[in-house]
Structures are given as structure tokens and as C-alpha cells.
C-alpha positions as CSV (number, residue, x, y, z in Angstrom):
1,M,38.4,42.3,43.3
2,K,40.6,43.1,40.0
3,S,39.5,39.5,38.4
4,E,35.9,39.7,39.8
5,L,35.7,43.3,38.1
6,K,37.4,41.8,35.0
7,T,35.0,39.1,34.7
8,L,31.9,41.3,35.4
9,V,33.2,43.3,32.5
10,K,34.0,40.5,30.1
11,M,30.5,39.1,31.0
12,F,28.6,42.4,29.8
13,F,30.8,44.1,27.2
14,D,32.6,41.3,25.3
15,L,31.0,41.1,22.0
16,R,33.1,38.4,20.2
17,S,31.5,35.8,18.8
18,H,31.7,32.3,20.5
19,R,32.2,34.1,23.6
20,G,29.6,33.6,26.6
21,R,27.6,37.2,26.0
22,S,26.6,36.0,22.7
23,E,25.3,32.5,24.0
24,F,24.4,33.6,27.7
25,R,22.7,36.5,29.8
26,F,24.5,36.8,33.3
27,R,22.6,38.3,36.4
28,P,25.6,38.4,39.3
29,R,24.3,37.9,43.0
30,F,26.1,39.9,45.9
31,G,26.3,38.9,49.2
32,F,28.3,40.3,52.5
33,G,31.2,38.6,51.1
34,G,31.1,39.8,47.6
35,L,30.0,37.9,44.7
36,S,27.9,35.5,45.9
37,G,26.5,33.4,42.3
38,I,26.0,34.3,38.8
39,D,22.3,33.7,37.7
40,V,22.9,32.1,33.9
41,K,20.1,32.2,31.1
42,A,20.3,30.9,27.3
43,R,19.6,33.7,24.9
44,E,18.2,30.9,22.9
45,G,16.0,27.9,24.7
46,D,14.9,27.5,28.3
47,F,17.8,26.4,30.0
48,Y,18.5,28.8,33.4
49,A,20.9,27.9,36.1
50,P,21.2,30.1,39.4
51,I,24.8,29.1,39.9
52,T,26.5,29.4,43.4
53,L,30.2,30.3,43.9
54,R,32.5,30.5,46.6
55,P,34.0,33.7,47.5
56,N,38.3,33.5,48.1
57,S,37.9,30.3,45.8
58,S,38.9,29.5,42.1
59,D,35.0,29.2,41.4
60,L,34.9,32.6,39.5
61,S,38.2,31.9,37.5
62,V,36.5,28.1,36.3
63,F,33.1,30.1,35.7
64,A,34.9,32.6,33.8
65,Q,36.5,29.9,31.6
66,I,33.4,27.9,30.9
67,F,30.4,30.3,30.6
68,V,32.5,33.6,29.7
69,D,35.3,32.4,27.8
70,N,33.2,29.3,26.6
71,D,36.6,27.3,26.4
72,Y,34.2,24.2,25.6
73,N,32.3,25.8,22.7
74,L,32.5,23.3,20.0
75,R,31.3,25.8,17.2
76,R,34.7,27.6,17.0
77,F,35.9,24.0,15.1
78,R,35.3,23.7,11.6
79,R,33.9,20.5,12.2
80,Y,31.5,21.4,14.4
81,S,28.4,20.4,11.7
82,E,29.9,16.9,11.9
83,I,30.1,16.8,15.3
84,C,26.3,17.8,15.3
85,R,25.4,15.4,13.0
86,S,27.3,12.5,15.0
87,F,25.1,13.7,17.8
88,N,22.1,13.5,16.0
89,A,22.8,10.3,14.6
90,I,23.3,8.9,18.5
91,D,19.8,11.1,19.6
92,S,17.5,9.7,16.8
93,G,17.3,6.4,18.5
94,M,19.5,6.4,21.7
95,T,20.5,8.6,24.8
96,P,24.2,10.8,23.8
97,L,26.2,10.0,27.1
98,I,28.7,12.8,28.0
99,V,31.0,12.0,31.1
100,D,32.3,14.7,33.0
101,C,35.3,13.8,34.7
102,G,36.7,16.2,37.3
103,A,33.4,18.0,37.2
104,K,34.3,20.1,40.2
105,I,31.3,22.7,41.3
106,G,29.0,21.1,38.4
107,L,29.9,24.1,35.7
108,S,31.1,22.1,33.0
109,A,28.2,19.9,33.0
110,L,25.6,22.8,33.0
111,Y,27.2,24.2,30.0
112,F,27.3,20.6,28.3
113,A,23.8,20.2,29.2
114,K,22.6,23.6,27.9
115,N,24.5,22.6,24.3
116,W,23.1,19.2,24.3
117,P,20.1,19.1,26.1
118,S,19.0,15.9,25.2
119,A,22.0,14.1,26.6
120,H,22.8,12.5,30.0
121,V,25.7,14.0,31.9
122,V,27.2,11.9,34.6
123,A,29.7,14.4,36.4
124,A,32.2,12.8,38.8
125,E,33.8,14.6,41.3
126,P,36.3,13.2,44.4
127,D,36.3,16.4,46.2
128,P,33.6,16.8,49.1
129,G,33.3,20.4,49.2
130,N,33.1,20.8,45.3
131,F,31.0,17.7,45.2
132,E,28.4,19.3,47.5
133,L,28.3,22.3,45.6
134,L,27.9,20.5,42.3
135,R,24.7,18.5,43.8
136,R,23.1,22.1,44.5
137,N,24.2,23.9,41.1
138,V,22.9,21.0,39.0
139,A,19.8,20.2,41.0
140,A,17.4,21.3,38.8
141,H,18.9,19.5,35.8
142,T,17.5,16.0,35.5
143,N,19.5,14.9,32.9
144,I,22.5,15.8,35.3
145,Q,23.8,12.6,37.3
146,P,26.4,13.7,40.2
147,V,28.8,11.0,41.1
148,F,31.1,11.2,44.4
149,A,34.1,9.4,42.9
150,A,37.6,9.9,41.6
151,V,38.1,8.8,38.0
152,G,40.9,6.0,37.5
153,G,42.2,3.4,35.6
154,E,40.4,0.8,37.4
155,D,37.6,0.5,40.1
156,G,39.3,1.2,43.7
157,R,40.8,3.5,45.4
158,T,43.1,5.9,43.4
159,E,47.1,6.6,43.2
160,R,46.1,9.8,44.5
161,V,44.6,8.8,47.6
162,P,46.5,6.2,50.0
163,G,44.6,3.2,50.1
164,D,44.6,3.0,54.1
165,A,43.4,6.3,54.2
166,P,40.4,6.5,56.4
167,D,38.6,9.0,53.9
168,A,40.0,7.5,50.7
169,I,37.7,8.1,47.9
170,T,36.7,5.0,46.1
171,G,37.8,5.2,42.0
172,L,35.9,4.7,39.3
173,S,37.1,3.7,35.7
174,I,35.7,5.1,32.5
175,E,33.7,1.9,32.0
176,S,31.8,1.9,35.3
177,L,31.0,5.3,34.5
178,I,29.5,4.6,31.3
179,A,27.3,2.0,32.7
180,M,26.4,4.1,35.2
181,P,23.3,5.8,33.8
182,P,19.7,4.2,34.7
183,P,17.4,2.4,32.4
184,P,15.2,2.3,30.9
185,Q,17.0,4.6,28.4
186,V,19.5,3.0,25.9
187,Y,22.9,5.4,26.1
188,Q,25.7,5.8,23.6
189,P,29.0,7.8,24.5
190,F,28.9,11.1,22.7
191,L,31.6,13.6,24.3
192,I,34.1,12.6,27.5
193,K,35.9,15.7,29.0
194,I,38.8,14.9,31.4
195,D,40.4,17.7,33.7
196,I,41.7,15.2,37.2
197,E,44.6,17.1,38.1
198,G,47.3,15.1,37.0
199,A,45.9,11.5,37.9
200,E,45.4,11.3,33.4
201,K,48.8,9.1,34.2
202,D,46.9,6.4,36.4
203,L,43.4,6.7,34.1
204,F,45.3,6.0,30.7
205,S,47.8,3.6,32.3
206,C,45.3,0.1,31.4
207,S,42.4,0.0,29.8
208,R,41.9,2.4,27.0
209,D,39.4,0.5,24.7
210,W,36.7,3.3,25.6
211,I,38.4,6.1,24.1
212,D,37.4,5.3,20.8
213,K,34.0,4.8,21.7
214,F,33.7,8.6,22.1
215,P,33.3,11.0,19.1
216,I,34.8,13.9,21.2
217,L,37.3,13.7,23.9
218,I,38.5,16.7,25.6
219,I,41.4,16.9,27.9
220,E,43.6,19.4,30.4
221,L,46.9,17.8,30.4
222,H,48.9,18.4,33.6
223,D,52.5,18.0,33.0
224,W,53.0,21.9,33.7
225,M,51.4,21.2,37.3
226,L,53.5,18.3,37.9
227,P,57.0,18.8,36.5
228,G,59.0,16.0,36.0
229,Q,56.5,13.5,36.8
230,A,55.3,12.8,32.8
231,T,51.3,12.7,33.3
232,S,50.8,13.2,29.6
233,R,52.9,10.1,28.8
234,N,50.2,7.5,29.1
235,F,47.5,9.6,27.6
236,L,49.8,10.3,24.5
237,E,50.9,6.8,23.8
238,A,46.9,5.5,24.0
239,I,45.9,8.4,21.6
240,A,48.5,8.2,19.4
241,P,47.5,5.2,17.2
242,L,43.8,6.2,16.7
243,D,42.6,8.3,13.8
244,R,41.6,11.4,15.4
245,D,42.0,15.1,14.9
246,F,43.5,17.5,17.5
247,M,42.9,21.0,18.6
248,H,44.2,23.0,21.0
249,Y,42.2,26.1,22.8
250,G,42.6,27.3,26.2
251,E,43.9,24.7,28.5
252,N,42.1,22.1,27.0
253,I,43.3,19.7,23.7
254,F,40.1,18.6,21.8
255,S,40.5,15.2,20.0
256,I,38.0,14.7,17.3
257,A,37.2,10.8,16.0
258,N,37.8,10.4,12.2
259,R,36.9,6.9,12.0
260,R,33.6,6.2,9.9
261,G,31.1,5.0,12.3
262,T,32.7,6.9,15.1
263,M,31.9,9.9,13.6
264,V,28.7,9.7,11.4
């Protein structure tokens, strides 16, 4: 109840720039178990999302990070105008592609769809309960494509799920996710967000050519959650040789390409 009250206070009284109240209007919905959802409407534009949240879960804290604290708000960075130019250059002839790895219940996908409305968002989530709510939360947004899959370095079962488990989740590579949007549009990668609970160790263990296709990469690393397993090492080895800037905000690292042609 304390965290719920704290979130509600921030939703309506936090006046700081780049916070959710400056970008959205919120209308909480309550049921017998307490807060059951929040209707989110953009202060500018026609974005609207009636979001369902599960009681006694981490859903509200994730909502607070994304829509109240605005953790994925790129406007706070000095290179934001450059990011917009890159997006517009893609958008002038193709459909910008956003890949959301570890989309959970769809909140990050909705946030990206609001801020980049002409983009196509592929939202991959392997947890069945999360995925069902993801589909419900994004149902009205035709530019969000839910995908029931874990993200791994290669197509097939991921190392997080035993290969002989009857309920094993099929893993998809980033290359497969990039190829997933339907024709006839032509898509070009713009942004990838990765929050896969330590599976970044597997994701960055093999093919890495896709990294430089994305001008913007956002990742949450999980060494804090899995001490002694060096889950971040493969990412650091993959990213170090590339010409990219790195910023840190909240739980995420933001990587922006410097190379001409990737950042237009």
C-alpha cells in the first residue's frame, strides 16, 4: 500500500521536467483488490492506453519506472535532437523498427509506441502470464507486434530453460525478430531495448553484427541479481570495440551510435 500511495502521489504532483506528469495524464482504476489499472493519455497527440495491472505483483513498480519516472525518456540526453534526425531519416522512406526484448506486460512497448508513433514495435516476452497481459494491454495499438518467445543468441531453446522441459520456450535471435514484421513495409532498425533477466550472457555470446544496426540500444544488466556469473561480460566485450556513446540513467545503460550512417 505504501508503494502504491507513493506512485499515485508522483503521478499527480511530480512537476519535474522529463517526468511522467509532464508527458501524460493518468486515471487510476480500482477494484476489490486495490489498484487494478491506470488509464494513460498523452498530453499531446492522441495516444491512449487503458493499462491493466495485477495486484500483489511487480506490475505497479514497472509502471512507475516507465510512465511515472520516465526511465526511457530520451529527451533528457543532449543528443536527443540528433536521435530525432536519425529517426526522421529512416521514417522518410521506411518504417523505423523498435525491438523490445523482455517486454513483460507491454508497458515499455506502449511507451515507445507513444513517443515514436510511426515505428513498428516487436515486443518479445517468454513468460506466459506476462505475455497474456501484454497482448491485452497493447491490443488497441496495431503498431505493436507481441511475440511469445525468449530472446537468445541463436534460434532455439534458451539456456534459461532446459531443452527437455515439456514447457520449454522457443528462443529467437535478434536477427529473427528483425525479420518478423509483416510486409509490404520495409523496416529499418532504430531502437532496441534489452531487459532479459541475465540472459544477456547468452544473447551476446555469438552473433553480434546486429548491434550496430540500431542507432539506439538500451539495456539493463543483471550482475547485481546473479553475482559471480559475469552475465555482463559478453555484452561489454561486444560493445567495447564499437564507436558509441554510453549514458546511465535509472537501471539502464543507453548506447548511442556515433558512426556516420548509423546516426544520420
